[in-house]
C-alpha positions as CSV (number, residue, x, y, z in Angstrom):
1,M,34.4,-20.8,-73.8
2,P,32.5,-21.8,-76.4
3,Y,31.3,-25.1,-77.4
4,A,30.3,-26.7,-80.8
5,G,26.3,-26.4,-81.1
6,T,24.2,-23.5,-80.6
7,W,25.0,-23.0,-76.9
8,M,27.8,-20.9,-75.5
9,A,28.5,-21.5,-71.9
10,A,29.3,-18.2,-70.0
11,E,33.0,-17.5,-69.8
12,S,33.0,-17.7,-65.8
13,L,31.9,-21.3,-65.9
14,K,34.9,-23.7,-65.8
15,F,36.4,-26.2,-63.8
16,G,39.2,-25.8,-61.7
17,T,40.9,-27.5,-58.6
18,S,37.7,-29.5,-58.0
19,G,34.1,-28.9,-60.0
20,L,32.8,-26.5,-62.0
21,R,32.7,-22.9,-60.8
22,G,31.4,-19.7,-61.8
23,L,29.4,-16.5,-61.1
24,V,25.9,-17.4,-60.2
25,S,24.3,-15.4,-62.9
26,D,26.0,-17.7,-65.5
27,L,25.1,-21.0,-63.6
28,E,21.6,-21.1,-62.6
29,G,18.7,-21.9,-64.7
30,E,19.7,-23.3,-68.9
31,A,23.4,-23.8,-67.8
32,A,22.9,-25.7,-65.0
33,R,20.2,-28.0,-66.3
34,R,22.9,-28.0,-69.5
35,Y,25.6,-29.2,-67.7
36,M,23.9,-31.8,-65.5
37,A,22.4,-33.6,-68.6
38,A,25.7,-33.2,-69.9
39,F,27.0,-35.1,-66.6
40,L,24.5,-37.9,-67.4
41,R,25.2,-38.1,-70.7
42,H,28.7,-38.5,-69.7
43,L,27.8,-41.7,-67.5
44,E,25.8,-43.3,-69.8
45,S,28.5,-43.3,-72.3
46,K,31.0,-44.8,-69.8
47,G,27.8,-47.3,-68.6
48,E,28.3,-45.8,-65.0
49,V,24.6,-44.8,-64.4
50,G,24.6,-47.1,-61.4
51,S,21.2,-47.6,-59.5
52,G,19.2,-45.4,-61.7
53,R,19.3,-42.8,-58.5
54,V,21.2,-39.5,-58.6
55,F,21.7,-37.8,-55.1
56,I,21.6,-33.9,-55.0
57,G,23.2,-31.7,-52.0
58,R,23.4,-28.4,-51.5
59,D,25.3,-25.6,-49.2
60,L,24.2,-22.7,-47.6
61,R,24.2,-20.2,-50.2
62,P,21.1,-18.3,-50.9
63,S,21.6,-19.6,-54.7
64,S,21.7,-23.3,-54.4
65,P,18.3,-24.0,-53.7
66,A,17.4,-22.8,-57.2
67,I,20.5,-24.9,-58.8
68,T,19.6,-27.8,-56.9
69,A,16.2,-27.7,-58.3
70,D,17.4,-26.8,-61.9
71,C,19.8,-30.3,-61.6
72,A,16.6,-32.3,-60.5
73,A,14.6,-31.2,-63.5
74,S,17.7,-32.9,-65.8
75,V,18.0,-36.1,-63.9
76,A,14.0,-36.5,-63.9
77,A,14.2,-35.7,-67.7
78,A,16.8,-38.4,-68.1
79,G,14.3,-41.0,-66.9
80,L,16.0,-41.4,-63.5
81,E,15.5,-40.5,-59.9
82,P,16.5,-37.4,-58.1
83,V,16.8,-37.9,-54.6
84,D,17.3,-34.5,-52.0
85,C,19.8,-34.9,-50.0
86,G,19.5,-31.5,-48.6
87,V,22.0,-28.9,-47.2
88,L,24.8,-31.1,-46.0
89,P,28.7,-31.6,-46.2
90,T,30.3,-32.6,-49.3
91,P,32.1,-35.8,-47.9
92,A,28.3,-36.7,-46.4
93,L,26.7,-36.5,-49.8
94,A,29.8,-38.7,-51.4
95,L,29.4,-41.2,-49.0
96,Y,25.7,-41.4,-49.0
97,A,25.7,-41.6,-52.8
98,T,28.2,-44.5,-53.1
99,A,26.4,-46.3,-50.6
100,G,23.4,-45.9,-52.4
101,G,25.5,-47.4,-55.6
102,G,24.4,-43.8,-57.8
103,P,26.0,-40.3,-58.9
104,A,25.5,-37.3,-57.4
105,V,26.3,-33.7,-57.8
106,M,27.2,-31.1,-54.7
107,V,25.6,-27.7,-55.3
108,T,28.7,-25.5,-53.7
109,G,31.1,-22.7,-54.2
110,S,33.0,-23.6,-51.1
111,H,34.7,-21.0,-49.6
112,I,34.5,-18.7,-52.9
113,P,32.3,-15.1,-52.8
114,I,28.6,-15.4,-52.4
115,D,28.1,-14.2,-55.9
116,R,29.7,-17.6,-57.4
117,N,28.5,-21.0,-56.9
118,G,29.0,-24.5,-58.9
119,L,28.5,-28.2,-59.2
120,K,31.1,-30.4,-57.8
121,F,30.3,-34.3,-60.1
122,Y,30.5,-38.0,-58.5
123,L,30.3,-41.1,-60.1
124,P,28.7,-44.0,-58.0
125,T,32.3,-44.9,-57.2
126,G,33.7,-41.3,-56.1
127,E,34.8,-37.9,-57.4
128,I,35.0,-37.8,-60.9
129,G,39.0,-37.5,-62.4
130,K,40.3,-34.8,-64.9
131,A,39.1,-36.8,-67.8
132,D,35.9,-37.0,-67.1
133,E,35.7,-33.1,-66.8
134,V,36.6,-33.8,-70.3
135,G,34.0,-35.9,-71.3
136,I,31.6,-33.8,-69.4
137,V,32.3,-30.5,-71.7
138,A,32.3,-32.6,-74.8
139,A,28.4,-33.8,-73.8
140,L,27.3,-30.3,-73.5
141,S,26.8,-29.8,-77.3
142,G,24.0,-32.4,-77.1
143,A,22.6,-31.5,-73.9
144,K,19.4,-29.7,-73.7
145,A,18.0,-27.9,-71.1
146,V,14.5,-29.7,-70.3
147,E,12.5,-28.3,-67.1
148,T,10.4,-30.9,-66.2
149,G,8.6,-29.2,-62.6
150,A,10.3,-32.6,-61.0
151,V,9.9,-33.5,-57.3
152,A,12.8,-35.1,-55.9
153,V,12.6,-37.8,-53.1
154,D,13.3,-36.1,-49.8
155,E,16.3,-38.5,-48.3
156,A,18.1,-35.5,-46.4
157,D,17.6,-37.0,-42.8
158,A,18.8,-40.4,-44.2
159,A,21.8,-38.9,-45.7
160,A,22.9,-37.4,-42.2
161,A,22.3,-40.4,-40.4
162,H,24.5,-42.5,-42.5
163,Y,26.9,-39.6,-42.1
164,L,27.2,-39.6,-38.5
165,R,27.2,-43.7,-38.1
166,C,29.9,-43.4,-40.7
167,A,31.7,-40.7,-38.3
168,V,34.1,-39.3,-40.3
169,A,33.1,-35.4,-41.1
170,G,31.3,-33.1,-40.1
171,L,29.7,-29.4,-40.6
172,R,28.8,-27.1,-37.6
173,G,25.6,-29.2,-35.5
174,V,27.0,-32.3,-37.5
175,L,30.6,-31.6,-36.3
176,A,29.4,-30.7,-32.7
177,R,27.9,-34.2,-32.7
178,I,30.5,-36.3,-33.6
179,L,33.1,-34.3,-31.1
180,D,30.8,-35.2,-28.6
181,A,30.1,-38.6,-29.2
182,F,34.2,-39.2,-29.0
183,G,33.9,-37.5,-25.5
184,A,35.2,-33.8,-26.5
185,E,33.0,-31.1,-24.5
186,V,32.2,-29.1,-27.3
187,V,31.2,-25.1,-26.8
188,P,29.3,-24.2,-30.2
189,L,30.3,-20.3,-31.1
190,G,30.0,-17.9,-34.1
191,H,26.7,-20.1,-35.6
192,V,24.9,-18.5,-38.1
193,D,22.3,-20.0,-40.6
194,H,23.4,-18.0,-43.6
195,F,26.5,-19.0,-45.9
196,I,29.8,-17.6,-44.9
197,A,33.0,-17.6,-47.0
198,V,35.3,-19.2,-45.0
199,D,38.9,-19.5,-47.0
200,T,40.9,-22.1,-44.4
201,E,44.3,-21.0,-46.6
202,A,43.8,-17.4,-46.1
203,L,44.4,-17.1,-42.2
204,N,44.6,-13.1,-42.2
205,D,40.7,-13.0,-43.1
206,A,38.9,-10.6,-40.7
207,I,36.6,-13.5,-40.1
208,F,38.7,-14.9,-38.0
209,A,39.9,-12.4,-35.7
210,P,37.4,-13.1,-32.8
211,L,38.6,-17.0,-32.5
212,S,41.8,-16.1,-30.3
213,G,39.5,-14.0,-27.5
214,W,37.3,-17.2,-27.6
215,L,39.9,-19.3,-26.2
216,R,40.6,-17.0,-23.0
217,E,36.9,-16.5,-22.4
218,F,35.9,-20.0,-22.3
219,G,39.1,-21.4,-21.7
220,L,39.4,-24.1,-24.6
221,D,41.9,-25.6,-25.8
222,A,41.3,-25.6,-29.5
223,I,38.8,-24.1,-31.7
224,V,37.9,-26.2,-34.7
225,S,35.4,-25.4,-37.7
226,A,35.4,-26.1,-42.1
227,D,34.9,-24.4,-44.9
228,G,31.1,-23.4,-46.4
229,D,30.9,-27.0,-47.8
230,G,32.5,-29.0,-45.0
231,D,35.8,-30.7,-46.7
232,R,38.0,-28.4,-45.7
233,P,38.9,-28.5,-42.1
234,L,39.9,-25.3,-39.7
235,V,42.0,-25.6,-36.6
236,M,43.3,-23.0,-34.0
237,D,45.5,-24.4,-31.2
238,G,45.1,-23.7,-27.5
239,E,47.8,-20.8,-27.6
240,G,45.9,-18.9,-30.4
241,E,48.0,-20.2,-33.8
242,F,46.1,-21.7,-37.1
243,V,47.1,-25.3,-37.5
244,R,47.9,-25.2,-41.5
245,G,46.1,-27.9,-42.9
246,D,49.1,-29.5,-44.6
247,V,50.1,-30.1,-41.1
248,L,46.4,-31.3,-39.7
249,G,46.5,-33.9,-42.9
250,L,50.2,-35.1,-42.2
251,L,49.1,-35.4,-38.9
252,A,46.0,-37.5,-39.8
253,A,48.1,-39.6,-41.8
254,Q,50.3,-40.5,-39.3
255,F,47.7,-41.4,-36.5
256,L,46.1,-43.3,-39.8
257,G,49.2,-45.3,-39.8
258,A,49.6,-44.6,-43.5
259,D,52.7,-46.1,-45.3
260,A,52.2,-44.3,-48.5
261,V,50.8,-39.9,-48.7
262,V,49.9,-38.4,-51.7
263,T,49.7,-34.8,-51.3
264,P,50.5,-31.5,-53.7
265,V,53.5,-29.6,-53.7
266,T,52.0,-26.8,-52.1
267,S,52.2,-28.7,-48.8
268,N,54.9,-28.2,-46.3
269,S,58.2,-29.8,-47.3
270,A,58.5,-31.6,-43.6
271,I,56.4,-34.5,-44.7
272,E,59.4,-36.3,-46.0
273,R,61.5,-35.1,-43.4
274,T,59.3,-36.6,-40.9
275,G,60.2,-40.4,-41.9
276,F,56.7,-41.5,-41.0
277,F,56.1,-42.8,-44.5
278,S,57.4,-45.1,-47.2
279,K,56.3,-43.1,-50.1
280,V,55.5,-39.8,-50.5
281,W,54.0,-38.9,-53.9
282,R,53.7,-35.1,-55.0
283,T,50.8,-33.6,-57.4
284,R,49.2,-30.4,-58.6
285,V,46.6,-28.8,-56.6
286,G,42.9,-30.5,-56.9
287,S,41.7,-33.0,-55.3
288,P,41.3,-35.1,-58.6
289,Y,45.1,-34.9,-59.0
290,V,45.2,-36.4,-55.4
291,I,42.8,-39.1,-56.1
292,A,44.9,-40.2,-59.3
293,G,48.1,-40.3,-57.2
294,M,46.0,-42.5,-54.7
295,E,45.0,-45.0,-57.3
296,E,49.1,-44.8,-58.6
297,A,50.2,-45.2,-55.2
298,L,48.0,-48.5,-54.6
299,A,48.9,-50.0,-58.0
300,S,52.6,-49.8,-56.9
301,G,51.9,-51.5,-53.6
302,A,51.3,-49.5,-51.2
303,H,49.2,-50.8,-48.5
304,R,47.2,-48.1,-46.5
305,V,47.4,-44.5,-48.7
306,V,46.1,-41.5,-47.3
307,G,45.8,-38.4,-49.4
308,F,45.5,-34.6,-48.2
309,E,45.7,-31.4,-49.7
310,A,47.4,-28.0,-48.3
311,N,43.8,-26.7,-47.2
312,G,44.0,-29.8,-44.9
313,G,41.1,-31.9,-47.1
314,T,41.9,-35.6,-46.4
315,L,41.3,-38.8,-48.5
316,L,41.3,-42.3,-48.1
317,G,42.5,-44.2,-50.7
318,G,40.9,-47.5,-49.1
319,D,39.4,-48.8,-46.1
320,V,41.1,-48.3,-42.9
321,N,40.6,-50.6,-39.8
322,L,41.8,-48.7,-36.4
323,A,42.3,-51.2,-33.3
324,G,39.0,-50.9,-31.2
325,T,36.9,-49.0,-34.2
326,E,34.9,-49.5,-36.8
327,Q,36.5,-49.7,-40.2
328,L,36.4,-46.3,-42.2
329,S,35.4,-46.6,-45.6
330,A,37.7,-45.3,-48.5
331,L,37.2,-41.7,-49.4
332,R,37.3,-40.3,-52.6
333,T,36.8,-36.5,-52.0
334,R,38.2,-34.1,-49.6
335,D,36.9,-34.6,-45.6
336,A,37.4,-31.9,-42.6
337,V,36.4,-33.9,-39.6
338,L,38.7,-36.6,-40.4
339,P,41.5,-34.5,-39.8
340,I,40.1,-32.9,-36.8
341,L,39.3,-36.3,-35.0
342,A,43.1,-37.5,-35.7
343,V,44.9,-34.8,-34.3
344,L,42.6,-34.7,-31.4
345,A,42.8,-38.1,-30.9
346,L,46.4,-37.8,-30.8
347,T,46.9,-35.1,-28.4
348,S,44.8,-37.4,-26.0
349,T,46.7,-40.8,-26.4
350,K,49.8,-38.7,-26.0
351,G,48.4,-36.1,-22.8
352,T,49.5,-33.2,-25.1
353,S,48.4,-30.1,-26.5
354,V,47.9,-29.2,-30.2
355,A,50.6,-27.1,-29.7
356,E,53.3,-29.4,-28.2
357,L,52.1,-32.0,-30.5
358,I,53.1,-29.9,-33.6
359,S,56.2,-28.5,-32.5
360,T,57.7,-32.4,-32.7
361,L,57.6,-32.0,-36.2
362,P,60.9,-30.8,-38.3
363,L,58.7,-27.8,-39.5
364,Q,59.8,-25.0,-41.4
365,S,57.3,-21.9,-40.8
366,A,54.8,-21.6,-43.8
367,L,52.7,-19.2,-44.6
368,S,50.5,-18.2,-47.2
369,D,48.1,-15.7,-48.7
370,R,46.9,-14.5,-52.0
371,L,46.6,-11.4,-54.8
372,E,42.9,-10.8,-55.5
373,H,41.0,-9.7,-58.5
374,V,44.5,-10.9,-61.1
375,P,42.8,-11.6,-64.4
376,Q,44.4,-14.7,-65.5
377,H,46.4,-13.2,-68.5
378,R,48.5,-11.2,-65.9
379,A,48.9,-14.1,-63.7
380,A,50.4,-16.2,-67.1
381,F,52.6,-13.5,-68.3
382,F,54.3,-13.1,-64.7
383,L,54.8,-17.1,-64.8
384,K,55.8,-17.6,-68.3
385,R,58.2,-14.9,-67.8
386,M,59.8,-16.2,-64.5
387,R,60.0,-19.5,-66.3
388,E,61.5,-18.3,-70.0
389,D,64.0,-15.9,-68.5
390,P,65.9,-17.7,-65.4
391,G,68.0,-14.9,-65.6
392,F,65.3,-12.3,-64.8
393,A,64.2,-14.6,-61.9
394,D,67.5,-15.0,-60.9
395,G,67.9,-11.2,-60.4
396,L,64.9,-10.7,-58.7
397,F,65.6,-13.3,-56.2
398,A,69.1,-12.1,-55.3
399,V,67.9,-10.1,-52.3
400,Q,66.3,-13.6,-50.7
401,G,68.9,-16.0,-51.8
402,R,70.2,-18.5,-55.1
403,I,67.5,-20.1,-56.4
404,K,68.9,-23.9,-56.1
405,R,66.0,-25.7,-57.9
406,V,62.3,-25.0,-59.4
407,S,59.6,-27.1,-59.4
408,E,57.0,-26.7,-62.2
409,I,54.3,-29.4,-61.0
410,D,51.9,-27.0,-60.3
411,G,52.2,-22.7,-60.6
412,L,56.0,-21.8,-60.4
413,Q,58.2,-23.1,-56.6
414,F,61.6,-21.5,-55.9
415,M,63.7,-23.9,-53.4
416,L,66.5,-21.6,-52.0
417,D,69.7,-22.2,-51.2
418,G,68.9,-21.8,-47.6
419,G,66.4,-24.3,-48.0
420,D,63.4,-21.3,-48.0
421,I,60.9,-21.5,-50.2
422,V,58.6,-19.1,-52.5
423,H,55.8,-20.7,-54.5
424,Y,53.3,-18.6,-57.2
425,R,50.2,-20.3,-58.5
426,P,47.2,-18.9,-60.2
427,S,43.8,-20.2,-58.0
428,G,41.7,-22.4,-60.2
429,N,38.7,-21.2,-58.7
430,A,38.8,-17.9,-58.6
431,L,40.8,-14.8,-60.3
432,E,43.9,-14.9,-57.6
433,L,47.6,-15.2,-57.4
434,R,48.6,-17.4,-54.3
435,C,51.5,-17.3,-52.5
436,Y,53.4,-19.6,-50.7
437,V,56.2,-19.5,-48.7
438,E,58.6,-21.7,-46.1
439,G,61.2,-20.2,-44.0
440,H,63.7,-21.6,-41.3
441,T,61.7,-19.1,-38.6
442,R,58.3,-17.5,-38.3
443,G,60.1,-13.7,-39.2
444,R,62.0,-15.3,-41.9
445,A,58.5,-16.2,-43.6
446,E,57.0,-13.4,-42.7
447,E,59.3,-11.4,-44.8
448,M,59.3,-13.7,-48.0
449,L,55.7,-13.4,-47.9
450,A,55.2,-9.6,-47.4
451,W,58.3,-9.5,-50.6
452,G,56.7,-12.3,-52.4
453,L,53.4,-10.5,-52.8
454,K,54.8,-7.0,-53.2
455,M,56.9,-8.6,-55.9
456,A,54.3,-10.4,-57.7
457,E,52.1,-7.2,-57.4
458,E,54.2,-4.9,-59.5
459,M,54.2,-7.1,-62.1
460,V,50.5,-8.7,-62.5
461,R,48.6,-5.4,-62.0
462,E,48.2,-3.5,-65.4
């Protein structure tokens, strides 16, 4: 991926669904300093440098401290003050930076493998949009990788304390403290001090195998966790079933009294069928698209707008006041614990279990998985053939049903005449082709997912 000037970014480095991602070997050192410098140049061109302090947080990946130091060097070289917020959840950094009136960068690769990492950029008002990504890339040609040996101001404790006061999200120890503060009996399980790649949309991963056993062993009502940077929730109900992220987001929006919801096309089709919301906006996958959709919803006259992704990460379009609670501040980035708290609060107020609460929703059974190590050009070939040759697609799907409608909002989503859905989209963060399905029964969904992955595998492998 060449840029103008004398420096060329490594091919693995690119903006995906949310932030810059790539191989650690390509990002650390000069590349991280250049991208940080380009981000600051872009902010200056927009007049959005803010307070002059730039807040930097990181996840638990072993590569994150060095990349954090690279970012701090570029901040100091630009004549600004780098502020080290330590290891904390991504939404905690966003909240602290917004309160401090400055931009921020989170050093995180989220859920992707440990050999990769990334940078997630924030304006003083919240997460950057797609236009900002273009601006950062354009600024790379003049960005210099200056080493300063800068020492950032340490405000890790202050950032964590602010996060707890907001009581909106958390990671591991922070999450347990928040749940304890709301009256839950918390049993810490599976704690480690190193990074683990947790993909809350790939629930068949071996890492989740012990969870159902913990339910029985400790007599738990639910198991909750988050991904590596605290912006995707994970919930297993008391019967050992994972609660899909889009269902968590749906219930959080109901709890918060949303009149409008913004969510990607990959989220469950039941959202419209519930009748809970006056309007549902469907977007492409990625928090920048959800944020843009929330702005559109607010501009159209919606009063309380909640956004969420299929992974469950939940956003607030504006401040929210709930009876008997302090105000929840607008949150223009994904958060993991707001949906967890909302679902547990609903079960408490209704005197029911998580499983019983979900059983009241008009859900189809939804499943998803992915094919790994799929080159981008092969995924593009697969989608192009399906898109440009309807007869070919009709023939492939004949064994599952007649194609009634096709959505191209993000990838290709096929709605069949019986109400079933098969949706393919390339991942924006890794070399993967994701497959999402909905079926009228769990067995039907499992059948379609197995068929969908097998059919795609035959076409994308060279």
